[in-house]
LODO-746161 format. One record per residue: x, y, z of N, C-alpha, C in turn; residue in three letters. Coordinates in steps of 0.001 Angstrom, whole numbers, plus 500000, padded with zeros to 6 digits. Layout:
REM residues N
XYZXYZXYZALA;...
REM end
This chain:
REM residues 277
262805174721094836262952175323093497261856176325093317MET;262212177422092667261241178493092483260359178193091295LYS;259002178198091484258115177884090356258257178864089215PRO;257966178332087966258113179172086767257062180265086742LEU;255909179868087162254838180870087179254380181050088609PHE;254072182233088935253617182496090282252162182111090460SER;251433181956089336250018181522089396249705180656088171GLN;248625179832088270248262178897087169247861179673085934ALA;248145179091084739247763179791083501246235179856083359PRO;245803180821082595244349180984082363243815179879081461SER;242487179778081390241830178767080560242150178981079098VAL;242185180209078680242490180516077271243885180058076917THR;244814180312077849246188179901077583246303178396077496ALA;245593177721078376245591176263078321245029175754077002ARG;243945176309076552243301175879075295244243176079074119PHE;244920177261074127245856177544073026247001176562073056VAL;247487176235074263248603175293074382248201173906073891LEU;247013173435074284246527172111073839246327172086072348VAL;245805173176071785245570173233070340246875173161069575ALA;247904173888070067249210173880069391249831172504069466VAL;249701171839070628250276170503070773249538169499069862MET;248236169613069808247457168701068950247821168897067495SER;247948170161067085248312170437065701249680169870065386PHE;250599170028066361251932169499066153251940167988066048GLY;251171167312066920251097165854066846250496165388065527LEU;249431166043065076248820165689063784249809165875062646LEU;250571166954062713251545167203061649252618166132061646LEU;253110165794062835254151164765062923253606163414062489VAL;252350163088062915251747161795062558251477161708061067ASP;251045162818060499250760162801059068252018162581058265HIS;253174163124058783254413163025058023255154161729058314ARG;255183161311059559255983160148059927255168158935060353ASP;253846159095060608253005157976061013253369157403062352GLY;253785158246063266254227157764064560253084157273065444LEU;251894157808065243250761157468066112249909156311065562LEU;250290155765064424249475154690063830249366153463064731GLU;250466153004065388250320151852066301249346152128067435PRO;249427153386067943248513153741069029247068153750068525ILE;246863154319067327245515154358066746244982152947066515GLN;245863152065066030245424150680065780245035149999067088ASP;245835150262068124245529149647069417244213150171069969SER;244036151485069884242783152085070365241585151604069549LEU;241798151448068229240713150966067369240324149535067731SER;241340148698068011241058147303068395240324147246069723ALA;240714148152070652240028148186071949238594148682071796ILE;238408149632070905237076150243070734236121149373069908ALA;236672148420069143235816147615068263234712146881069026GLN;235025146161070124233936145504070875232925146486071432PRO;233452147672071846232534148676072385231565149145071303ILE;232107149389070096231226149793068977230225148695068646ARG;230674147436068678229773146316068371228634146233069391PHE;229024146368070680228001146307071730227033147489071607ILE;227605148640071302226760149832071183225790149719070014ALA;226245149084068912225384148973067720224486147731067750SER;224699146857068753223936145600068795222419145827068877PHE;221917146688069763220453146899069801219891147373068469PRO;220642148261067802220155148750066511220105147625065482ASP;221146146763065487221152145637064550220025144653064846ARG;219825144396066138218726143492066511217382144067066074VAL;217205145375066293215964146022065865215773145949064358GLY;216881146177063619216805146098062158216470144688061697GLN;217123143671062337216840142283061984215393141916062304LEU;214912142369063468213517142093063838212556142739062851ALA;212900143950062414212051144640061427212011143867060115THR;213205143386059689213250142611058446212459141316058571GLU;212603140644059727211858139391059921210354139658059948ILE;209956140723060661208529141063060738207980141431059368THR;208772142201058624208333142583057272208210141367056375THR;209210140482056436209163139270055613207972138397055994SER;207734138265057306206601137451057764205284138068057309ARG;205167139398057433203952140066056992203733139876055494ARG;204825140008054736204711139818053286204314138382052951GLU;204891137421053695204536136018053461203068135765053792LEU;202608136362054910201196136191055283200294136797054222ILE;200649138000053758199838138650052718199855137846051424GLN;201024137347051054201119136542049835200333135249049972GLU;200416134643051159199649133424051413198151133681051311ASN;197721134832051859196306135176051784195878135427050342GLN;196755136107049579196446136334048159196306135014047407ARG;197209134078047712197143132771047057195876132022047455LEU;195504132126048744194276131480049189193060132080048489LYS;193029133414048403191917134076047723191848133654046256ASP;193019133587045636193055133188044230192591131745044061ARG;193019130894045021192593129495044962191075129381045094GLN;190492130170046004189042130133046177188332130585044911GLN;188887131625044271188284132094043015188345131006041954VAL;189534130377041824189682129313040835188778128125041161TYR;188678127815042483187818126702042888186368126991042543GLN;185950128247042793184576128625042446184343128527040945ALA;185353128939040180185219128834038722185133127378038286ARG;185961126526038917185918125105038581184564124495038925LEU;184024124879040100182710124376040479181657124838039488GLN;181780126099039055180828126617038069180950125840036766ARG;182198125551036370182397124785035143181824123381035287LEU;182026122777036478181452121450036723179932121501036645ASP;179350122557037261177894122690037225177389122884035797ALA;178132123681035029177735123899033633177854122616032822LEU;178900121838033137179065120571032422177915119618032742GLU;177565119535034053176446118673034437175151119160033795VAL;174957120484033818173730121032033217173701120757031721GLU;174855120876031075174919120611029642174584119157029336ASN;175121118242030166174822116819029973173335116553030170ILE;172768117186031230171349116970031513170472117507030392ARG;170791118717029915169989119297028841170149118501027548LEU;171373118021027299171588117217026093170796115918026173ARG;170781115310027368169993114092027561168513114369027364SER;168070115523027883166670115886027741166310116111026274LEU;167173116810025564166909117067024152166969115784023336LEU;167910114895023686167976113612022992166671112840023177ASP;166084112927024364164811112262024597163725112870023724SER;163775114195023571162741114832022761162857114434021295SER;164067114130020837164224113700019448163550112350019208TYR;163469111531020275162880110212020120161350110253020145GLU;160797111390020553159345111486020635158753111724019255LEU;157581111137019032156891111358017774155935112537017876GLU;155756113089019058154818114179019272155598115457019551ARG;155024116624019231155676117892019570155810118029021083PRO;156898118625021528157139118791022950157563120233023247VAL;157421120606024500157875121912024978158788121662026182VAL;159943122296026181160864122165027313160582123284028309ILE;160463122923029579160191123910030626161118123684031807ALA;161290124728032605162128124664033798161284124835035049GLU;161759124230036147161077124378037427161262125784037983LEU;160205126325038583160309127607039271159912127499040738THR;159187126452041112158780126273042506158433124817042735ALA;158539124365044015158255122983044383157412122975045648VAL;156370122144045658155553121940046855155409120439047049ASP;156273119889047926156242118451048162155579118138049502LEU;154445118776049729153617118419050879153230116950050743ASP;153217116183051857152900114755051752151591114454051041PRO;150676115412051043149372115190050416149221115910049083PHE;150216116704048712150154117423047441151559117547046872ASN;151888116691045923153185116767045253153020117582043984HIS;153299118890044103153104119820042986154403120547042685LEU;154618120832041417155727121681041003155187122736040060ILE;155908123851039985155519124920039063156583125060037991GLN;156152125245036746157081125389035626156883126753034973ILE;157856127144034171157859128495033613157212128578032234ASN;156312127692031941155561127757030683154071127722031012LYS;153274128438030192151850128527030469151022128658029203GLY;149905129379029316148977129511028193149639130129026966LEU;150520131067027181151175131704026026152059130724025261ARG;152406129577025897153206128541025247152341127356024813ASP;151006127573024805150036126546024381150001125348025327SER;150329125577026611150237124519027614148776124374028035ILE;148306123129028191146910122878028561146849121959029777THR;145760122066030528145559121203031685145457119750031231ALA;146052118845032002146034117427031666147178116989030790GLY;148011117925030340149110117599029435150162116735030147GLN;150598115631029550151612114764030181152965115461030285PRO;153662115161031359154971115760031624155962114638031896VAL;157123114688031238158159113676031422159508114367031594ILE;160508113593031991161886114084031914162678113130031037ASP;163997113181031094164814112362030205164712110883030511ALA;164199110517031702164199109113032105162820108475032179ASN;161792109276032381160468108681032521159390109709032792GLY;158193109217033079157042110081033307157189110794034652VAL;156861112081034662156926112904035870155528113147036447ILE;154600113516035598153248113842036056152434114424034933GLY;151456115255035292150665115926034274150225117289034776GLN;149954118171033810149613119553034139148292119600034892VAL;148286120325036012147097120468036841146341121747036502GLU;147009122887036592146407124183036276147369124992035437THR;146812125937034690147624126742033780147272128217033949VAL;148314129058034002148148130512033984148870131044032751SER;148760132326032477149394132834031242150888132536031132PRO;151621132580032259153080132444032180153622131212032895PHE;152821130537033679153284129363034416152220128276034391THR;152613127092034854151669125975034981152059125156036197ALA;151060124520036809151283123644037955151163122198037512THR;152150121381037897152189119976037508152026119115038758VAL;151108118166038702150954117201039790151796115980039462ARG;152714115648040368153616114524040141152891113195040320LEU;153423112155039689152805110833039808152995110247041203ILE;153853110889042031154038110427043408152976110986044350SER;152149111908043854151075112468044676150112111355045092ASP;149672111329046367148786110243046825147467110152046076PRO;147023111251045485145745111236044766145902110889043286SER;147129110624042868147367110392041436147546108903041151HIS;146979108472040044147169107114039553147443107145038060GLY;148295106278037589148654106266036181148539104840035642ILE;147798104644034532147681103301033938149037102824033402PRO;149436101632033799150728101088033389150543099657032883VAL;151583099176032228151626097769031844153048097254031970GLN;153156095979032270154479095353032371155044095220030964VAL;156181095797030729156758095805029392157101094397028913ASN;157359093501029859157750092135029509156592091313028930ARG;155398091501029478154286090651029035152980091407028771ASN;152975092725028940151773093504028647150724093491029744GLY;151020092917030903150076092897032022149768094328032459LEU;148454094657032567148055096033032851147606096204034299ARG;147835097425034812147348097785036145147423099304036276SER;147317099783037504147426101220037782148424101407038922VAL;149371102324038723150357102654039756149931103944040440ALA;149853103913041770149398105063042539150567105694043286PHE;150436107008043504151415107708044310151278107345045778GLY;152388107435046499152394107087047924152713108286048827THR;152934109447048224153387110592049005154890110628049151GLY;155574109665048558157036109614048555157529109678047115ARG;158555110487046895159041110651045522159819109445045022THR;160142108513045908160932107356045491160116106065045398ASP;158778106143045573157979104919045595156587105144045031THR;156186104268044118154788104122043685154319102755044157LEU;153023102527044090152507101228044537151424100718043598THR;151361099403043496150294098729042740149605097767043709ILE;148297097909043819147554097090044792146411096313044151THR;146365096311042825145203095703042159145540094446041362SER;146740093908041555147101092688040831146949091475041761LEU;146365090371041276146200089164042110147544088520042421PRO;147535087655043399148778087019043851149449086186042761ASN;148666085670041843149238084822040796149602085601039535ASN;149574086937039591149907087750038412151384087592038067ALA;151666087637036770153043087469036298153769088813036337SER;154268089143037509155052090376037675156213090069038607ILE;157388090560038264158605090199038992159425091439039324GLU;160281091286040317161203092366040659162104092668039457VAL;162240093921039126163051094326037985162249094565036725GLY;160956094189036706160119094425035527159982095920035262ASP;160048096291033991159864097675033588158383097938033372LEU;157895099021033966156509099435033781156478100657032885LEU;155602100611031877155439101735030944153981102139030918VAL;153737103344030393152345103788030283151594102877029315THR;150350102516029689149563101618028846148763102365027787SER;148553103659027986147751104434027042146270104402027348GLY;145825103580028291144408103524028650143986104834029324LEU;142781105270029054142271106509029622142570107714028754GLY;143482107586027805143737108664026864144470109856027440GLY;145015109719028641145675110876029256147190110831029080ARG;147771109636029130149199109466028864149357108601027622PHE;150137109034026658150385108181025496151103106906025923PRO;150898105830025177151451104524025546152953104464025301ALA;153622103655026145155011103307025880156056104133026596GLY;155640105078027448156634105893028159157012105219029479TYR;158314105139029811158737104483031059158153105183032289PRO;157690104398033220157131104923034471158003104528035656VAL;158331103230035756159112102791036900159576101360036753GLY;160244100900037778160774099538037816160308098861039097GLU;159844097628038977159337096920040141160472096686041130VAL;160270097174042365161276097042043407161032095822044288ARG;159775095547044599159450094402045459158031093937045179SER;157800092643045397156473092027045263156196091259046547VAL;155215091716047309154858091074048578153518090359048423SER;153518089074048747152302088267048628151856087816050022ILE;150649088157050361150025087736051618148881086784051261ASP;149032085511051634148053084499051251146662084792051809GLU;146620085624052846145310085958053421144600087052052636SER;145309087618051669144723088679050848144711088245049385LYS;143773088815048640143603088418047239144601089112046317ALA;145137090254046752145995091021045859147393091198046466PHE;148364091255045580149758091471045989149990092950046309SER;151019093199047084151477094573047353152793094769046608SER;152784095670045653153928095828044754154467097257044864ILE;155746097368045169156404098676045207157155098912043910ASP;157065100153043438157669100523042162158591101719042379VAL;159779101625041818160716102747041863160511103614040617LYS;160093104881040783159909105751039608161227105961038873PRO;161159106000037561162357106257036764162605107751036589LEU;161554108554036596161714110006036522162296110548037811GLY;163050111639037689163694112244038862162690113132039589ALA;161732112521040272160634113284040875161122114259041942LEU;162115113881042724162557114733043817163663115694043459GLY;164210115618042244165334116482041874165247116957040424ARG;164045116925039876163870117350038491164121118850038364VAL;164738119267037273164992120684037014164416121140035682GLU;164447120281034690163822120577033399162884119434033034GLU;161805119759032357160827118745031971160413118949030522VAL;159779117914029969159202117969028629157689117819028755LEU;156979118666028067155522118574028033155096118066026662LEU;154363116965026657153925116335025407152550116873025045ILE;152359117154023787151052117669023335150081116500023235GLU;149544116138024376148664114964024478147961115050025817GLU;146780114473025945146113114378027241144773115098027249GLY;144162115145028421142851115755028567142842116748029700GLY;141684116984030263141531117938031327141356117304032692ASN;141497116011032776141350115329034059142640114598034395ARG;142750114219035656143875113368036056143305112067036582ARG;144183111047036560143746109734037026143432109796038510GLU;
REM end
C-alpha cells in the first residue's frame, strides 16, 4: 500500500494535531462525561502515589508539631518551677517574719514584766572563742548604755556589758570561762555562784558541799548579791548533780535558760556597775 505521506510530519504539525485532539476530547468530556470513569480510575491509582509522595512532608510537619509542643511544655514547666521557687521564697520569708514577730513579741512581753527601764538591742557580731564569749550589740553611749549593765533575753540572763562605744557595746556572756554570776536556788534560797565553762549550753557550780539541798530540775535565779545583777532573774536549770565522796564539794551542771548560742535581740536593764563577776 502506498503511504499517505512520503515523509513524517513536522514537529509543529504534530503539536497542532495533538492540541486539536486534546481540545476535542475535553469538549466531548465536558459535554458527555465520557472520560470520568478513566479519570476516576487514574485518580484511584494515583492516590497511593500521592500519599507516599506527601508522607515525608507529613512526618516532618508532625515532628515539628511534637517538637514545638515539647518545647512549649518544657518552657511552661520551667516557668511553673520558677514561680514555685518564688512562692516558696515568699513563704519562707513569711515564716521567718512570723518567727521574728513571735520572738519580738515574747521579748517585749518580758520587758513589760520588768520594773526597771530597759533598752532593746540587736546583735551585730559574735565572738564565741572558747576563752572569750563576746557579742556586739547595736546600742551604745548615745543610748545611755553603761559598762556592767545586765543583759537578758526573753528567757533568762545573757550576760553584762563589757565595753561601750558611741554606737555599739560589747557584752560578755555568762558562758564565758572568766564570768561568774551569783545565783540562788528558787526552791529554797540556797546561794552560790554559777561560772561559765566556755560552752553556751553549760554553766557549772563547784562551791556547794555534798550535803547541799540542790536537785536536778531546780531553777536558779539571780541572787542580787554583788549589786551587779538585780535579784530574781532566771539564770538556768540544774541538769546534773555529781557527788564524789572523796571531795568536799559537788559538781553541778546547769543548763542556761537564755539563748546564749542563738540570741538575736536582747534587753539591757538599767542596773549594775563597772565590774563583772
